[in-house]
DOMAR-153528 format. One record per residue (C-alpha): residue number from 1; y, z, x. Coordinates in nm, 4 decimals. Each point is the difference from the previous one (the first is absolute). Layout:
N
<r><resi>NUM</resi><v>Y</v><w>Z</w><u>X</u></r>
...
***
This chain:
257
<r><resi>1</resi><v>7.2522</v><w>11.1747</w><u>13.2110</u></r>
<r><resi>2</resi><v>0.2209</v><w>0.2151</w><u>-0.1851</u></r>
<r><resi>3</resi><v>0.1741</v><w>-0.2819</w><u>-0.1708</u></r>
<r><resi>4</resi><v>-0.3321</v><w>-0.1075</w><u>-0.1360</u></r>
<r><resi>5</resi><v>-0.0817</v><w>0.3433</w><u>-0.1219</u></r>
<r><resi>6</resi><v>0.3470</v><w>0.0143</w><u>-0.1737</u></r>
<r><resi>7</resi><v>-0.0731</v><w>-0.3339</w><u>-0.1761</u></r>
<r><resi>8</resi><v>-0.3360</v><w>0.1004</w><u>-0.1183</u></r>
<r><resi>9</resi><v>0.1553</v><w>0.3132</w><u>-0.1480</u></r>
<r><resi>10</resi><v>0.2572</v><w>-0.2204</w><u>-0.1748</u></r>
<r><resi>11</resi><v>-0.2754</v><w>-0.2394</w><u>-0.1169</u></r>
<r><resi>12</resi><v>-0.2003</v><w>0.2843</w><u>-0.1321</u></r>
<r><resi>13</resi><v>0.3089</v><w>0.1247</w><u>-0.1927</u></r>
<r><resi>14</resi><v>0.0769</v><w>-0.3364</w><u>-0.1499</u></r>
<r><resi>15</resi><v>-0.3661</v><w>-0.0485</w><u>-0.1131</u></r>
<r><resi>16</resi><v>0.0107</v><w>0.3350</w><u>-0.1965</u></r>
<r><resi>17</resi><v>0.2958</v><w>-0.1305</w><u>-0.1815</u></r>
<r><resi>18</resi><v>-0.1994</v><w>-0.2907</w><u>-0.1490</u></r>
<r><resi>19</resi><v>-0.3426</v><w>0.1694</w><u>-0.0663</u></r>
<r><resi>20</resi><v>-0.0989</v><w>0.2536</w><u>-0.2533</u></r>
<r><resi>21</resi><v>0.0045</v><w>0.3490</w><u>0.1480</u></r>
<r><resi>22</resi><v>-0.3746</v><w>0.0210</w><u>-0.0433</u></r>
<r><resi>23</resi><v>-0.0314</v><w>-0.2535</w><u>0.2923</u></r>
<r><resi>24</resi><v>0.2472</v><w>0.1835</w><u>0.2363</u></r>
<r><resi>25</resi><v>-0.3048</v><w>0.1672</w><u>0.1678</u></r>
<r><resi>26</resi><v>-0.1292</v><w>-0.3405</w><u>0.0894</u></r>
<r><resi>27</resi><v>0.3229</v><w>-0.1069</w><u>0.1555</u></r>
<r><resi>28</resi><v>0.0013</v><w>0.3186</w><u>0.1890</u></r>
<r><resi>29</resi><v>-0.3493</v><w>-0.0497</w><u>0.1425</u></r>
<r><resi>30</resi><v>0.1112</v><w>-0.3603</w><u>0.1200</u></r>
<r><resi>31</resi><v>0.3102</v><w>0.1466</w><u>0.1572</u></r>
<r><resi>32</resi><v>-0.1852</v><w>0.2867</w><u>0.1673</u></r>
<r><resi>33</resi><v>-0.2673</v><w>-0.2526</w><u>0.1473</u></r>
<r><resi>34</resi><v>0.2675</v><w>-0.2159</w><u>0.1426</u></r>
<r><resi>35</resi><v>0.1953</v><w>0.2857</w><u>0.1506</u></r>
<r><resi>36</resi><v>-0.3302</v><w>0.1369</w><u>0.1574</u></r>
<r><resi>37</resi><v>-0.0426</v><w>-0.3422</w><u>0.1649</u></r>
<r><resi>38</resi><v>0.3570</v><w>-0.0081</w><u>0.1313</u></r>
<r><resi>39</resi><v>-0.0177</v><w>0.3630</w><u>0.1410</u></r>
<r><resi>40</resi><v>-0.3298</v><w>-0.0875</w><u>0.1729</u></r>
<r><resi>41</resi><v>0.1478</v><w>-0.2924</w><u>0.1622</u></r>
<r><resi>42</resi><v>0.3200</v><w>0.1853</w><u>0.0773</u></r>
<r><resi>43</resi><v>-0.1927</v><w>0.2777</w><u>0.1877</u></r>
<r><resi>44</resi><v>-0.2148</v><w>-0.2475</w><u>0.1810</u></r>
<r><resi>45</resi><v>0.3111</v><w>-0.1918</w><u>0.1266</u></r>
<r><resi>46</resi><v>0.1686</v><w>0.3310</w><u>0.1008</u></r>
<r><resi>47</resi><v>-0.2889</v><w>0.1084</w><u>0.1957</u></r>
<r><resi>48</resi><v>-0.0207</v><w>-0.3191</w><u>0.1995</u></r>
<r><resi>49</resi><v>0.3763</v><w>-0.0550</w><u>0.0422</u></r>
<r><resi>50</resi><v>0.0176</v><w>0.1745</w><u>0.3394</u></r>
<r><resi>51</resi><v>-0.2732</v><w>-0.2212</w><u>0.1635</u></r>
<r><resi>52</resi><v>-0.0010</v><w>-0.3634</w><u>0.1037</u></r>
<r><resi>53</resi><v>-0.0717</v><w>-0.1271</w><u>-0.3590</u></r>
<r><resi>54</resi><v>-0.3792</v><w>-0.0670</w><u>0.0794</u></r>
<r><resi>55</resi><v>-0.2448</v><w>0.1452</w><u>-0.2511</u></r>
<r><resi>56</resi><v>-0.3287</v><w>-0.1196</w><u>-0.1541</u></r>
<r><resi>57</resi><v>-0.0313</v><w>-0.0846</w><u>-0.3669</u></r>
<r><resi>58</resi><v>-0.2559</v><w>-0.2028</w><u>-0.1838</u></r>
<r><resi>59</resi><v>0.1325</v><w>-0.3232</w><u>-0.1553</u></r>
<r><resi>60</resi><v>0.0329</v><w>0.1323</w><u>-0.3574</u></r>
<r><resi>61</resi><v>0.1786</v><w>0.3216</w><u>0.1207</u></r>
<r><resi>62</resi><v>0.2429</v><w>-0.1901</w><u>0.2128</u></r>
<r><resi>63</resi><v>0.0790</v><w>-0.2522</w><u>-0.2957</u></r>
<r><resi>64</resi><v>0.0566</v><w>0.2992</w><u>-0.2311</u></r>
<r><resi>65</resi><v>0.2324</v><w>0.1698</w><u>0.2601</u></r>
<r><resi>66</resi><v>0.1898</v><w>-0.3150</w><u>0.0534</u></r>
<r><resi>67</resi><v>0.0396</v><w>-0.0431</w><u>-0.3742</u></r>
<r><resi>68</resi><v>0.1660</v><w>0.3323</w><u>-0.0171</u></r>
<r><resi>69</resi><v>0.2266</v><w>-0.0582</w><u>0.3085</u></r>
<r><resi>70</resi><v>0.1123</v><w>-0.3387</w><u>-0.1312</u></r>
<r><resi>71</resi><v>0.0552</v><w>0.1476</w><u>-0.3535</u></r>
<r><resi>72</resi><v>0.2275</v><w>0.2680</w><u>0.1493</u></r>
<r><resi>73</resi><v>0.1843</v><w>-0.2632</w><u>0.2065</u></r>
<r><resi>74</resi><v>0.0571</v><w>-0.2366</w><u>-0.3103</u></r>
<r><resi>75</resi><v>0.1237</v><w>0.2884</w><u>-0.1920</u></r>
<r><resi>76</resi><v>0.2289</v><w>0.1044</w><u>0.2842</u></r>
<r><resi>77</resi><v>0.1198</v><w>-0.3612</w><u>0.0216</u></r>
<r><resi>78</resi><v>0.0950</v><w>-0.0071</w><u>-0.3632</u></r>
<r><resi>79</resi><v>0.1816</v><w>0.3148</w><u>0.0282</u></r>
<r><resi>80</resi><v>0.1969</v><w>-0.1260</w><u>0.2857</u></r>
<r><resi>81</resi><v>0.0854</v><w>-0.3241</w><u>-0.1538</u></r>
<r><resi>82</resi><v>0.1096</v><w>0.1616</w><u>-0.3345</u></r>
<r><resi>83</resi><v>0.2225</v><w>0.2370</w><u>0.2063</u></r>
<r><resi>84</resi><v>0.1532</v><w>-0.2921</w><u>0.1820</u></r>
<r><resi>85</resi><v>0.0627</v><w>-0.1831</w><u>-0.3202</u></r>
<r><resi>86</resi><v>0.1763</v><w>0.2970</w><u>-0.1487</u></r>
<r><resi>87</resi><v>0.2105</v><w>0.1038</w><u>0.2847</u></r>
<r><resi>88</resi><v>0.0397</v><w>-0.3256</w><u>0.2091</u></r>
<r><resi>89</resi><v>-0.0189</v><w>0.2082</w><u>0.3216</u></r>
<r><resi>90</resi><v>-0.1053</v><w>-0.2051</w><u>0.2853</u></r>
<r><resi>91</resi><v>-0.1809</v><w>0.2844</w><u>0.1566</u></r>
<r><resi>92</resi><v>-0.2973</v><w>-0.0645</w><u>-0.2352</u></r>
<r><resi>93</resi><v>-0.0512</v><w>-0.3370</w><u>0.1681</u></r>
<r><resi>94</resi><v>-0.1523</v><w>0.1339</w><u>0.2991</u></r>
<r><resi>95</resi><v>-0.2456</v><w>0.2360</w><u>-0.1770</u></r>
<r><resi>96</resi><v>-0.1011</v><w>-0.2951</w><u>-0.2319</u></r>
<r><resi>97</resi><v>-0.0622</v><w>-0.2312</w><u>0.2898</u></r>
<r><resi>98</resi><v>-0.2074</v><w>0.2765</w><u>0.1679</u></r>
<r><resi>99</resi><v>-0.2202</v><w>0.0573</w><u>-0.2931</u></r>
<r><resi>100</resi><v>-0.0555</v><w>-0.3647</w><u>-0.0375</u></r>
<r><resi>101</resi><v>-0.1033</v><w>-0.0182</w><u>0.3613</u></r>
<r><resi>102</resi><v>-0.2532</v><w>0.2892</w><u>-0.0469</u></r>
<r><resi>103</resi><v>-0.1494</v><w>-0.1586</w><u>-0.3064</u></r>
<r><resi>104</resi><v>-0.0506</v><w>-0.3390</w><u>0.1856</u></r>
<r><resi>105</resi><v>-0.2245</v><w>0.1728</w><u>0.2524</u></r>
<r><resi>106</resi><v>-0.3671</v><w>-0.0783</w><u>0.0000</u></r>
<r><resi>107</resi><v>-0.1055</v><w>0.3434</w><u>-0.1289</u></r>
<r><resi>108</resi><v>0.2329</v><w>0.0324</w><u>-0.3124</u></r>
<r><resi>109</resi><v>-0.0636</v><w>-0.3785</w><u>-0.0769</u></r>
<r><resi>110</resi><v>-0.3508</v><w>0.0694</w><u>-0.1052</u></r>
<r><resi>111</resi><v>0.1129</v><w>0.2639</w><u>-0.2556</u></r>
<r><resi>112</resi><v>-0.0246</v><w>-0.1081</w><u>-0.3677</u></r>
<r><resi>113</resi><v>0.2972</v><w>0.2189</w><u>-0.1142</u></r>
<r><resi>114</resi><v>-0.1853</v><w>0.0860</w><u>-0.3205</u></r>
<r><resi>115</resi><v>0.1874</v><w>0.3347</w><u>-0.0012</u></r>
<r><resi>116</resi><v>0.3273</v><w>-0.1942</w><u>0.0228</u></r>
<r><resi>117</resi><v>-0.0948</v><w>-0.2339</w><u>-0.2819</u></r>
<r><resi>118</resi><v>-0.1071</v><w>0.2634</w><u>-0.2304</u></r>
<r><resi>119</resi><v>0.2789</v><w>0.2607</w><u>0.0564</u></r>
<r><resi>120</resi><v>0.3037</v><w>-0.1886</w><u>0.0971</u></r>
<r><resi>121</resi><v>0.0256</v><w>-0.2992</w><u>-0.2128</u></r>
<r><resi>122</resi><v>0.3627</v><w>-0.1231</w><u>0.0140</u></r>
<r><resi>123</resi><v>0.1960</v><w>0.0377</w><u>-0.3305</u></r>
<r><resi>124</resi><v>-0.0239</v><w>-0.2999</w><u>-0.2067</u></r>
<r><resi>125</resi><v>0.3515</v><w>-0.1598</w><u>-0.0337</u></r>
<r><resi>126</resi><v>0.1040</v><w>-0.0539</w><u>-0.3802</u></r>
<r><resi>127</resi><v>0.2302</v><w>-0.2731</w><u>-0.1252</u></r>
<r><resi>128</resi><v>0.0977</v><w>-0.0054</w><u>-0.3690</u></r>
<r><resi>129</resi><v>-0.2884</v><w>0.2355</w><u>-0.0673</u></r>
<r><resi>130</resi><v>-0.2575</v><w>-0.2267</w><u>0.1444</u></r>
<r><resi>131</resi><v>-0.2223</v><w>-0.0025</w><u>0.3107</u></r>
<r><resi>132</resi><v>0.1412</v><w>-0.2217</w><u>0.2768</u></r>
<r><resi>133</resi><v>-0.1657</v><w>-0.3383</w><u>0.0696</u></r>
<r><resi>134</resi><v>0.0668</v><w>-0.1619</w><u>0.3494</u></r>
<r><resi>135</resi><v>0.0033</v><w>-0.3721</w><u>0.0197</u></r>
<r><resi>136</resi><v>-0.1941</v><w>-0.1004</w><u>0.3146</u></r>
<r><resi>137</resi><v>0.1176</v><w>-0.3281</w><u>0.1523</u></r>
<r><resi>138</resi><v>-0.2275</v><w>-0.1636</w><u>0.2612</u></r>
<r><resi>139</resi><v>-0.1253</v><w>-0.3170</w><u>0.1191</u></r>
<r><resi>140</resi><v>-0.3573</v><w>-0.0988</w><u>-0.1465</u></r>
<r><resi>141</resi><v>-0.1360</v><w>0.0191</w><u>0.3619</u></r>
<r><resi>142</resi><v>0.0804</v><w>0.3698</w><u>0.0091</u></r>
<r><resi>143</resi><v>-0.1500</v><w>0.1057</w><u>-0.3288</u></r>
<r><resi>144</resi><v>-0.2759</v><w>0.2027</w><u>0.1489</u></r>
<r><resi>145</resi><v>0.2569</v><w>0.2215</w><u>0.1878</u></r>
<r><resi>146</resi><v>0.2298</v><w>0.0102</w><u>-0.3127</u></r>
<r><resi>147</resi><v>-0.2998</v><w>0.1218</w><u>-0.2067</u></r>
<r><resi>148</resi><v>-0.0861</v><w>0.2896</w><u>0.2591</u></r>
<r><resi>149</resi><v>0.3623</v><w>0.1227</w><u>-0.0254</u></r>
<r><resi>150</resi><v>0.0088</v><w>-0.0216</w><u>-0.3681</u></r>
<r><resi>151</resi><v>-0.3235</v><w>0.2008</w><u>-0.0305</u></r>
<r><resi>152</resi><v>0.1436</v><w>0.2788</w><u>0.2110</u></r>
<r><resi>153</resi><v>0.3194</v><w>0.0016</w><u>-0.2174</u></r>
<r><resi>154</resi><v>-0.2142</v><w>0.0051</w><u>-0.3046</u></r>
<r><resi>155</resi><v>-0.1626</v><w>0.3185</w><u>0.1284</u></r>
<r><resi>156</resi><v>0.3478</v><w>0.1485</w><u>-0.0204</u></r>
<r><resi>157</resi><v>0.0044</v><w>-0.1133</w><u>-0.3687</u></r>
<r><resi>158</resi><v>0.2829</v><w>-0.2670</w><u>0.0671</u></r>
<r><resi>159</resi><v>-0.0855</v><w>-0.3303</w><u>-0.1738</u></r>
<r><resi>160</resi><v>0.0061</v><w>-0.3267</w><u>0.2172</u></r>
<r><resi>161</resi><v>0.0263</v><w>-0.3496</w><u>-0.1435</u></r>
<r><resi>162</resi><v>-0.2166</v><w>-0.2308</w><u>0.2246</u></r>
<r><resi>163</resi><v>0.0238</v><w>-0.3638</w><u>-0.1246</u></r>
<r><resi>164</resi><v>-0.3512</v><w>-0.1035</w><u>0.1142</u></r>
<r><resi>165</resi><v>-0.1698</v><w>0.2926</w><u>-0.1732</u></r>
<r><resi>166</resi><v>0.2275</v><w>0.0709</w><u>-0.3048</u></r>
<r><resi>167</resi><v>0.0562</v><w>-0.3447</w><u>-0.1425</u></r>
<r><resi>168</resi><v>-0.2503</v><w>-0.1150</w><u>-0.2465</u></r>
<r><resi>169</resi><v>-0.1431</v><w>-0.3497</w><u>0.0337</u></r>
<r><resi>170</resi><v>0.1231</v><w>-0.0863</w><u>-0.3562</u></r>
<r><resi>171</resi><v>0.3608</v><w>0.1180</w><u>0.0822</u></r>
<r><resi>172</resi><v>0.2755</v><w>-0.2461</w><u>0.1162</u></r>
<r><resi>173</resi><v>0.0206</v><w>0.1737</w><u>0.3346</u></r>
<r><resi>174</resi><v>0.3633</v><w>-0.0855</w><u>0.0638</u></r>
<r><resi>175</resi><v>0.1063</v><w>0.1755</w><u>-0.3193</u></r>
<r><resi>176</resi><v>-0.2078</v><w>0.2750</w><u>0.0769</u></r>
<r><resi>177</resi><v>0.1582</v><w>0.0688</w><u>0.3538</u></r>
<r><resi>178</resi><v>0.3389</v><w>-0.0404</w><u>-0.1524</u></r>
<r><resi>179</resi><v>-0.0652</v><w>0.2490</w><u>-0.2721</u></r>
<r><resi>180</resi><v>-0.1105</v><w>0.2639</w><u>0.2610</u></r>
<r><resi>181</resi><v>0.3004</v><w>-0.0946</w><u>0.2215</u></r>
<r><resi>182</resi><v>0.2174</v><w>0.0729</w><u>-0.2979</u></r>
<r><resi>183</resi><v>-0.1544</v><w>0.3184</w><u>-0.0878</u></r>
<r><resi>184</resi><v>-0.0476</v><w>0.1499</w><u>0.3478</u></r>
<r><resi>185</resi><v>0.2587</v><w>0.1818</w><u>0.2060</u></r>
<r><resi>186</resi><v>-0.1632</v><w>0.0186</w><u>0.3380</u></r>
<r><resi>187</resi><v>-0.1501</v><w>-0.2958</w><u>0.2024</u></r>
<r><resi>188</resi><v>-0.2156</v><w>0.0305</w><u>0.3118</u></r>
<r><resi>189</resi><v>0.0320</v><w>-0.3092</w><u>0.2158</u></r>
<r><resi>190</resi><v>-0.2981</v><w>-0.0331</w><u>0.2435</u></r>
<r><resi>191</resi><v>0.1775</v><w>-0.1673</w><u>0.2971</u></r>
<r><resi>192</resi><v>-0.2426</v><w>-0.1937</w><u>0.2237</u></r>
<r><resi>193</resi><v>0.0232</v><w>-0.3574</w><u>0.1409</u></r>
<r><resi>194</resi><v>-0.1797</v><w>-0.1097</w><u>-0.3298</u></r>
<r><resi>195</resi><v>0.2711</v><w>0.1571</w><u>-0.2165</u></r>
<r><resi>196</resi><v>0.2819</v><w>-0.2191</w><u>0.1871</u></r>
<r><resi>197</resi><v>-0.1873</v><w>-0.3135</w><u>-0.1149</u></r>
<r><resi>198</resi><v>-0.0447</v><w>0.0990</w><u>-0.3589</u></r>
<r><resi>199</resi><v>0.2702</v><w>-0.1479</w><u>-0.2293</u></r>
<r><resi>200</resi><v>-0.1258</v><w>0.2151</w><u>-0.2976</u></r>
<r><resi>201</resi><v>0.0049</v><w>0.3355</w><u>0.1957</u></r>
<r><resi>202</resi><v>0.3483</v><w>-0.0698</w><u>0.1294</u></r>
<r><resi>203</resi><v>0.1220</v><w>-0.0755</w><u>-0.3542</u></r>
<r><resi>204</resi><v>-0.1452</v><w>0.3168</w><u>-0.1317</u></r>
<r><resi>205</resi><v>0.1940</v><w>0.2050</w><u>0.2570</u></r>
<r><resi>206</resi><v>0.3155</v><w>-0.1928</w><u>-0.0781</u></r>
<r><resi>207</resi><v>-0.0362</v><w>0.0731</w><u>-0.3713</u></r>
<r><resi>208</resi><v>-0.0242</v><w>0.3611</w><u>0.0573</u></r>
<r><resi>209</resi><v>0.3059</v><w>0.0003</w><u>0.2261</u></r>
<r><resi>210</resi><v>0.1889</v><w>-0.1875</w><u>-0.2582</u></r>
<r><resi>211</resi><v>-0.0901</v><w>0.2477</w><u>-0.2895</u></r>
<r><resi>212</resi><v>0.1084</v><w>0.2940</w><u>0.2228</u></r>
<r><resi>213</resi><v>-0.3502</v><w>0.1477</w><u>0.0311</u></r>
<r><resi>214</resi><v>-0.1494</v><w>0.1783</w><u>0.3057</u></r>
<r><resi>215</resi><v>-0.1649</v><w>-0.2203</w><u>0.2635</u></r>
<r><resi>216</resi><v>-0.2296</v><w>0.1670</w><u>0.2643</u></r>
<r><resi>217</resi><v>-0.0977</v><w>-0.2258</w><u>0.2798</u></r>
<r><resi>218</resi><v>-0.3401</v><w>0.0880</w><u>0.1589</u></r>
<r><resi>219</resi><v>0.0179</v><w>-0.1415</w><u>0.3544</u></r>
<r><resi>220</resi><v>-0.3498</v><w>-0.0664</w><u>0.1448</u></r>
<r><resi>221</resi><v>-0.0577</v><w>0.0407</w><u>0.3626</u></r>
<r><resi>222</resi><v>0.2413</v><w>-0.2126</w><u>0.2119</u></r>
<r><resi>223</resi><v>0.1400</v><w>-0.2145</w><u>-0.2948</u></r>
<r><resi>224</resi><v>0.3703</v><w>-0.1012</w><u>0.0704</u></r>
<r><resi>225</resi><v>0.1789</v><w>0.1343</w><u>-0.2903</u></r>
<r><resi>226</resi><v>0.3091</v><w>-0.2046</w><u>0.0902</u></r>
<r><resi>227</resi><v>-0.1711</v><w>-0.3178</w><u>-0.1478</u></r>
<r><resi>228</resi><v>0.0189</v><w>0.1494</w><u>-0.3444</u></r>
<r><resi>229</resi><v>0.3606</v><w>-0.0319</w><u>-0.0892</u></r>
<r><resi>230</resi><v>0.1303</v><w>0.2799</w><u>-0.2282</u></r>
<r><resi>231</resi><v>-0.3239</v><w>0.2027</w><u>0.0292</u></r>
<r><resi>232</resi><v>0.1098</v><w>0.0940</w><u>0.3512</u></r>
<r><resi>233</resi><v>0.2838</v><w>0.2179</w><u>-0.1329</u></r>
<r><resi>234</resi><v>-0.2270</v><w>0.2268</w><u>-0.2156</u></r>
<r><resi>235</resi><v>-0.1835</v><w>0.2996</w><u>0.1094</u></r>
<r><resi>236</resi><v>-0.3231</v><w>-0.1269</w><u>0.1385</u></r>
<r><resi>237</resi><v>-0.3268</v><w>0.1677</w><u>0.0894</u></r>
<r><resi>238</resi><v>-0.1563</v><w>-0.1370</w><u>0.3224</u></r>
<r><resi>239</resi><v>-0.3782</v><w>0.0773</w><u>0.0160</u></r>
<r><resi>240</resi><v>-0.3433</v><w>-0.0983</w><u>0.1521</u></r>
<r><resi>241</resi><v>-0.2974</v><w>-0.0965</w><u>-0.2258</u></r>
<r><resi>242</resi><v>-0.2047</v><w>0.2866</w><u>0.1332</u></r>
<r><resi>243</resi><v>0.2451</v><w>0.2578</w><u>-0.1131</u></r>
<r><resi>244</resi><v>0.0643</v><w>-0.0867</w><u>-0.3805</u></r>
<r><resi>245</resi><v>0.0198</v><w>0.3607</w><u>-0.1215</u></r>
<r><resi>246</resi><v>0.3026</v><w>0.0611</w><u>0.2078</u></r>
<r><resi>247</resi><v>0.1624</v><w>-0.3251</w><u>-0.1298</u></r>
<r><resi>248</resi><v>-0.0650</v><w>0.1145</w><u>-0.3650</u></r>
<r><resi>249</resi><v>0.1453</v><w>0.3458</w><u>0.0788</u></r>
<r><resi>250</resi><v>0.3155</v><w>-0.1605</w><u>0.0911</u></r>
<r><resi>251</resi><v>0.0064</v><w>-0.2314</w><u>-0.3089</u></r>
<r><resi>252</resi><v>-0.0314</v><w>0.3149</w><u>-0.2210</u></r>
<r><resi>253</resi><v>0.2789</v><w>0.1671</w><u>0.1984</u></r>
<r><resi>254</resi><v>0.2311</v><w>-0.2914</w><u>-0.0528</u></r>
<r><resi>255</resi><v>-0.0755</v><w>-0.0098</w><u>-0.3793</u></r>
<r><resi>256</resi><v>0.0637</v><w>0.3653</w><u>-0.0355</u></r>
<r><resi>257</resi><v>0.3477</v><w>-0.0258</w><u>0.1775</u></r>
***
């Protein structure tokens, strides 16, 4: 919980830098309201920590509490991942694994993490003074899943090129795809059995390898990564469709490295 409080404090300080001093009081009121929520939740959890974990809450209160709990866990996870990336110490692996295990439990899963989204946006990587765009390579059969992941990345203010959404009907689609492959330096490869059968998707990944860009394989479920040639050698992200936020956190972490 203290991690979230610290991030809210940092978020409030950053907001004050970009707004007129006349609006600082508004930022402070927002900050104080969020801190009050956190302190109430912290007190509630502390009071019930010694029991068996059973207590009665109405649905709305339970969702609000889980939102705060999951927000705290998400912030803690990001801090641990950044510390691991900076230090390379393997001791962080167990901590990261434990946080993810707790996040995956039924209670935290219902949290919306609105505190996390508002106060712990990952820094936007910059290349040549421009915001990064990621090229998303996927089989047409998996476009709905690709769209969900892209939407979550957009919330982090990271642009994603989705061919089925971003190519205008009047454009010569092959040229448009090639243009984005030339301009982008990161490629997400959504590895499913469908991807294996897609000639275009495999060529997109091969192009990115050839130009020296960064390929990030997203390994869905029990997909056998050994079937995807050179992509097997890259730092991949195994994930399940019901836990896309964790997948997106890992994507952002790899980009920041």
